[in-house]
N, C-alpha and C positions, 0 to 999 in steps of 0.2 A: 487477584492481587490492588489494590490499594495507591493510588500518585495519587495528589494533591496538581491539581490543574493551575495555572500560576496568574497573572496579573495581566498575564502578553495577552499567555495562550483560553484567555476564556472569553477575552473581546475579540477576536478571530473568528470564536464556535460561535461566535451570539452576532458575528458580523455573516458567518455563513447562513443563518436559520434567519434571519433579516433577505436578505438576499435572492437567497429558491429555495426556503422553507423546510427542509431538509435538515435530520440534527448529525450531529457530529458528537462522536460520541470520546473522541480525542485528538489531541492540536499538536502536530511536533515541528516544530520550527527549524527550522533546519541547517544552518547561517551556514557553513561547509557545502553547498550543495545550493547556496539560495535561494530555498523549498519552503512551502510552509509544506504536512500532508494531515488533509484528513482526513482521520480513518469514521465510515460515514455510521452508523448504523443498520441494521440488514432489510432490505422494502426500498432502502431508499434512494438506492445509488439513483434512479433513474434520475426524478427528485433534480437528486443537489451538480448530474449533470448539463440537465438545460436541453434541447433540444439544437442535435452537432456541436452537442459544449457549447450553448449560447454562457450557463452559469457559472462557467472556467471561465467562460472572456471574460462576462466580469469581476468574476471574484478576483482577475490576474491585474487589471485597469484600473481597480481600487484601492486592491493590497501591492499592488507592487512586487509582486516576488512570483517568482512560476507558482502553481497552487499541485499538487498529484489529490485524486484523492481510492483507498480503500475499504471496499467493503470488508468489516467483523462477520466474522460468521464463530460460531462457537468451538467449533470444529478444526482442527487445527489442517489438515487434507485440503477443507472449503478454504478458509483466508489462506491457506500460499500460495493456494491459486490463484487466488484475487492480487494477494499483491506482486506478484510475476504480470501479470492482466497487461495489455494486449498477450506477451509469449501464450505461448500453449504448451504448458507443466503436462508432463508427459505417464509421470512416475512422482511419484514419496518414497521414498526410505530411511524411521526410525535408526541411526543406532542402538547398538547398547549404554553409548557413552549417555546417553541425549540428546547427540545433536541431530541437523540433516538432512541429509542431502535430495534436491529439486530434481530429478530429471528430466528438460525440458529439449520439446523440437527440434530436431540438430537447427534449422533451420533460424529458428528462433530466437536463439541458444545469444547471439546479438543484443537484440533489443529485451531475454530478461539478464544481460549485466548493463546497460543501458551506457548512457556516456558517463568517460571516470569510472564506471563502476558502482553512478547512485545508486538503480534496478536492489540490484545485494546488498547495495548498506540501509534502501532500506526495511530488504525484510532484513538482518538484521537488530534494527533498533526494535520494531513488530512481534518476531517469533516471543522477542528477551521478553520485552516492556509484553504480554498480554498471553505465554503458554510456556514464558520459566526454562523459553530452547535453541539451543544457535546454531544459527545457521552451517552447517557442515561443508561441504562439496554445489556449484548446479556444476550438472554435467549434462553431458548433447548426446543422448540417443535419438534412434530410427523409433517414425511414428508408429506403433504399432496398427492402427485407427488405418495405413495408409496401403 
């Protein structure tokens, strides 16, 4: 899916590259939750975050907004797990109508929803933008590994 990136988004992507030496594929300026969501190239996440989150703190100071990062993956299952991190995703189910249901470990449901639904909104934006898929429901499930 081809998407044009506006000047402000390009500026934020370049700022990330200069400060962290990591590559961002996309940047979403989310005014509703006063944050910037970066989509980081696969394998560059450690570089983008920095030691103990130092690069994220540096970016937040420079840009004056909350920074969130998601690692890209061409596989929708892995990408969905990355969007909901650090919540433990225990299953993903693609419905017949194209929507995606995500099953979260029962103890991590609050993390997966986020304050005011911000994590679910981030997942909706990214899944529709990169996989042309709508997020169905985020449901709690007992962890099968425990």
